N, C-alpha and C positions, 0 to 999 in steps of 0.2 A: 650526495651528488648534490653535493651543498651549491657550487657553481650553478649547479640548473637551476635549483628553486631560485635561488638569489635574482639570475636572470628572471625568472616568472614574475617575483614580485614587481620587478619593474618594467616589463612589458608590461604588465595588466595595471601599474599605476597611469604609466607614459602613454596608452593605448585611451584609457579614460581621460585624462586630464586632454590630448592634444583634440583636436576641431577643428576644419574648415573653418568655420566661421571664425577661429581665432586668430590666424594668423594666416597671411597672402598664401606662401605656402605651406600646402596639408602635411603637420608633423614634422620634426627629420625622422633621419633614418639611423636614430639612433636606439631606440626601442628596439626596432628588426634586430641592428645587428645582436644584440643583448642573446636575443634568440637563436640566431643564427649559429655566433658563435658557441651555446652551449649544444646546442645542434649537435653544431660539426664535433665537438669534443664527444661528443657520446659518438657516434658512425666512427669516431677514427677509434675508439675503444674497443668496440663490437667487431671491425672490422677484425683486426686482430688475434678474433677468439674461431673466425672462421678460418681452417686450414687449406682446404680444399678453395678453388681459384673455377673449377668448372661444375657448380651448386649454388644457387643465390634463393637467401633468403625470399619467401613468401609472406607466413600467416604463423601467429602469435597466439594458439588458440587463451581462452581464459586460464586454465586450472593451471600453463606454463611460462616459461620466464622468454627462451629464448628461439628463434629463428629454427621452424619444419622449413627443411632444405629442398630446392629444386630441381630438377634439370634444365637445361639447355633449352628442352623443345618445349616447357610449360610457355606459357604468354603470358610471365609476371619475369621472364628471367632478363627481360632488360631494364627494370627498374631499380635493383639494387646498382651494378654500375654506374644505372643516371642518377641513383644519390650519393657515388661517391664522386662523381661528378663535378656535382653542384656542390660539397662539401670542398673538394678542391677549387672551386669558382671563388666561391666566400675568402677561402683560409688563405691560397695560395701554397697551402701543403706538399710537398714535392712527396710524402709517404703516400699522400689521400692520391694523389695522383699518378702513383705506381701501382696501386691496389685498385682502380678504377682502370687503370691498363690492364692489368691481369684477369680482372674480371669480367674487363667489354671482347677480348681476343674471342673465349670460345665460343659469343655467339656469331663469328663467323659463321658459322655451317651454316646456317639455317639462310642465308644469302644466296647459298649456290646449290641448296638441295631442294626438290618438288614443294613448290605452295600446297598447305592442307587447312589450310585459315588465312584466314582476314590479318591474325597479329602481329606479324612481321613486322609493320609499324611499330607497334609498344618495344618489338623487342630489340627491335634495329636501332632505330629513331631513339629512343630515348639512353640506349648507349653509346653507341657508336656517332648519331648524332651531335651527343653534347661531345664527345672526345672531339667530334671533328671542327665542330666550334668554338672549345677553347684551345686546341694544337694547333689544325693545319694541317693535320698526320692527310696527306695524300693515300696512303694506304687504308683510311676508315672513308673516304674519298669514294675511293674506287668498291668499297663495301656496302654500302650505300647506296649507288649505284646500282651494281647488281641484286641488293634486295627489293628494288621500285622494282625491277624490269621480272622480278620470282612474284613479287604482287597482283605486280598486272594481271597477270597469265589466270589470276582467281575474275577478270573481268566478265562481263557474256552482255556481248552488245546488241542482245537482242533486249535484255531488258533490260540494259544502260547501268550497270551498276557491281560492283566485286561480289561476288558470292563470300559469303561470311565463314561456314564452314561447310564441308565435302560432308559424305555419308548422311544426311539426315534429310531420309527418303519421305518423311512426311513435310516438310517444306521443300520442293521442290528447284529451284534458288532462294536461298536468305540472304535477308541483309536487314543486319542488326546496327543502331545506334550507334554504337560504339564505335564502328568503323567508318565512322564520322574524322576520329582523329587519327586514322591512320591514313588520311589524305594527304596529311604532309610533306611524309616522306614523296608521298608523288611532287606535289608541288616543288618542293626542294629538289627532288634531283631534273624534273622539266628544265628547269632554272641551271642547269649546274653541269650539263654535258650528257641528260637522258634525254630521246626522246621526247618530241612535245607529244605525243600519241599520250603523254604521260599526266600533262596538263588536262586533257582535253579526258581523259578516262577518272582524275580527281573530278571536273566539272560534271563531269554528267551522273557520277555517282552522287555528287553535296545537291544536283537537283529528284535525281529520282527519290531519295530518303526524303526531300523538304516536301517534296509531293502527293505521297506514302507514307510514309512511318510519323509524320509529323497532324496530330489529328485538330482540326476546326477550333478544338478552344486553346489550340498550341501548347497544349502537353503530346507528348510521345509514346507510343510502341516500342520493347524493346528490340521486337524482330516482325520482318514486314514478309510474307511469303509471297514468292511469283513465280508464276507459269515460266518456265525456264525456253521456253518456245515461242509464244508471244510475248511475252514480256507483261502478260496484266499482273495487277497487283491480286491476288486473292486474297488475302485477311493480316490483317496484325495480331499480335501475339504476343501476349508475358513474358514471357521465357521466365526470364528471374524478378518478373515485377509480382504484386500479390494479384491481379485479374487481368485478363486482355484489357479492361477500359481504365483499369486502377496507371495512378502517377508514378512510376518506379523512380526512384529519387538521383541512382545516382548518373540513368540513360538523359534524365531530364538534363544532366549538366554533360553529360559529352557532346550531347547537340547545341550546348550555349556556347561552348567553345569553339567545336568544331565547325557550326556556322559563321562564330566569327573571324575563324581566320582562313575560313571559304573565302570570302567577303573580301579580305586582307590582299588575297593572291589572288583574286580576280576581278572584283571592280565591282562585283555582282551585286546590287541594291537590295534583290529579295532575299538573297543569303544574310547581311547585315539582317532585314528585318525579322526577317525568320529565327535570326539569335536574340534579337532586344525583346520578340513576343514570347519567347519561349524563357529567356531569362525576368522578366515581367511578370508571367504563371506562374515563375520559380518563388520567387518574391512573392506573391501573392501569400502563397499557401505554407511559407515555412513561421517553422515554430520559433516564439521570441527568441531561445538563444540561440540562432541563427547557424542551427547544423540541426538538418532533417530529418524525422524517420527514415527507414530503410524502405516506404514507400508513401506514398502520400495518403492514402486510400486502404493502407493497413485499418481492420476496424478494430483493435485491440490496444492503440494509439487513445491516453499516450500512453502507453504501458507497451508500446512495440519498439525494439530495438533501433539505435541511431545507426547515421551512415558517413563516422567523420570523413572517408573519401569523398563522398558526394559534396561535402564543405570545400575541399580543399579541389578539388576540380573545379568548383562552383566561384572559387576564389579567382584561380588562374582566368578561367574565363570572362569573370566580370572585368578582372584588368584588362585582358586583350578589347576586350569592348571600348574600356574609357581611353582604351587609345585610338579606337578609329569612330566612333560619331563624331558628329560634329557641333552640335546642339552640348553649350558648355553645362547648361542642368542635366543634362542625361550622361555629361562626362564627370560630374560631382555625386552624381548617383550613382554609378558602377563601381565608382572606385570606392565609396563611403562603403557600398554595400563589402564589394572585395573585403576592403579592410575590418570591416565587422565579423566575417565569417574569420580571420586572422586572429582577429582576436580571441574569437569563441575558439579557437583549434589552440590556441594558445593557454587559454585558461588550465586550472589545475585539473579542473574533469576532465578532460582531453590530452593533454600529454601523460606520456607512461612515467616520464620521472626516475625511481627505482623499480617502480613495476616489473618493465620486462627489458630488451631488449631494443624496441620500435622508440620509435618521436612520439607515433598515436595511439590514442585506444580508440574505440567504440566503433569501429566500422564492420560493415555488413555486407559479404560474399556473394552467396544465391543463398537467400533465404526457404524461398521454395524447397529446397536439394537437403534441410537444414545443413546446411558448409558456412562455414566463415563468419557465425555469426556471434556480433558482440569481442569482434577480433579484434586484433593489431596487425593490417594487410598493407604492406609492399608497397601497392602503389598509391595508400593514402600517404604515408611519409614521401616518396619520391613530388606531388603534386602538393604538398603542403611546402617540399624547397623550394622547390618552384613558384611558388605564390611568394615565400617571403624574397625570394632575392629578385621576382620581377616588381616587388613593391618599393625594395629598396633602389633599382633602377631607375621608377617613374619618381621618385619620393627627387632621385640626386638630380633627374632634369626638366622635371614637366615644373609648371603652375598652375592648377586648375584653383581658377576662381569663385570663391563662396559667392 
C-alpha cells in the first residue's frame, strides 16, 4: 500500500508545518485530500472482498486482519454503509455509490419493526441519512421518517427521555449518553415532514440528559437510571466505563457532539454551554498525543488501552462547536483541537496501513466486558472519515482569524 504510506508522510509534514498563525486561512485542503484519497482507495479495495450485502463490518481484533461481520440488527450496522457514502462523497466514484446503496438497503427493515433500543439513529441516520443527503432519493427520506417514528416509541413522557435499552430490570428506565447522537434523526425528521412532536422529544431528551447524566464537574455518566413512573433520577452508572464516578472517554465525546448539534437545532444556550464545558473537561484531561485512554480514571494509565474512536468523535464534535460558538478565540480553539486529533489519528501509530482492512487501529469497545480492546472498530473509521470531510469543508469555506 505504498500510496497510503506516502500520503501518511505528506499529511504529517503538512499538518506539522501548517499553523493558524502562519496564514489567514487555516491550512489548505491538500493534506486532508491526501488522507481521504488513501482512505477511499482502501475502502474501495475492502468492499470488493465482502461478497454479501446484508452483513456489515464491525470489529477486527488485534490478531486478525479482516473485518468480523454482523447482521442488520447489530447497533453498528449503519456505520459501514456510512463509510461507503463518505468515500463516494469525496471521490464521486460510482462503484462506491453502488456499494453504499447495496449495503444501505437491508437496514430499511429496522425502520418498520418495533424498536428494542435507541440505536435506530446510528443504524439509519448514518446509512440512509448520508444516502439521502448525497442523492436526494425520496425512498431514503421515507425510511428515515419511519425510523424516527419508530425511535420515538421508546420515549417515556414521565421521564422525558428515550429509553435506551429494553429488558434491563435493574434499570427501570435507562438513558445512556450515546443516545444524544440519535437525536439528530428526530430533529431532522421534524424539519422534513415528520411530526413536530419529534422535535419536542429530542429537546426534552437532551434536557433530561443534561440535568442528570452530566456531573457537576462536567464529566458524564454513561447511563442514567430513572423511575419509570415518577421520572425520578435514581443513579448514574458507569456500564462501559471504569467506575460509576469515572470519566469514560467515548461517552464524554458523545456528549460533546450531541449537545453541540442540539444547540444547533434548538438555539438553546444551555445546550451550547454544556457542550463547551464537556469539551473543556475533555481537553483538560487529554494526554499529550491527543488520543484518550479508554477511561480517564483507569488506574493502569499510562499502560491502559487507548480509544481512537473517542478521538474521532471528539474531532467531529469540536469541528461542530467551532462553527457554532460566536467568540473568535473559541472558534480557533476548537477548530485547532479537532485538527490536532485528526493529525494524531493520521499518524503511523493509529493508521492501520497494511495491518488490516480498517482505517484506524487502537479503539476500545467495552472494556469491562473484555470486549473489543485495542481493536479496529467500524465507528472509529466512520467518524474519522466524517471528521476529515468536515475539516475539508470548513477549510474550503471559512476563514478563522488568528
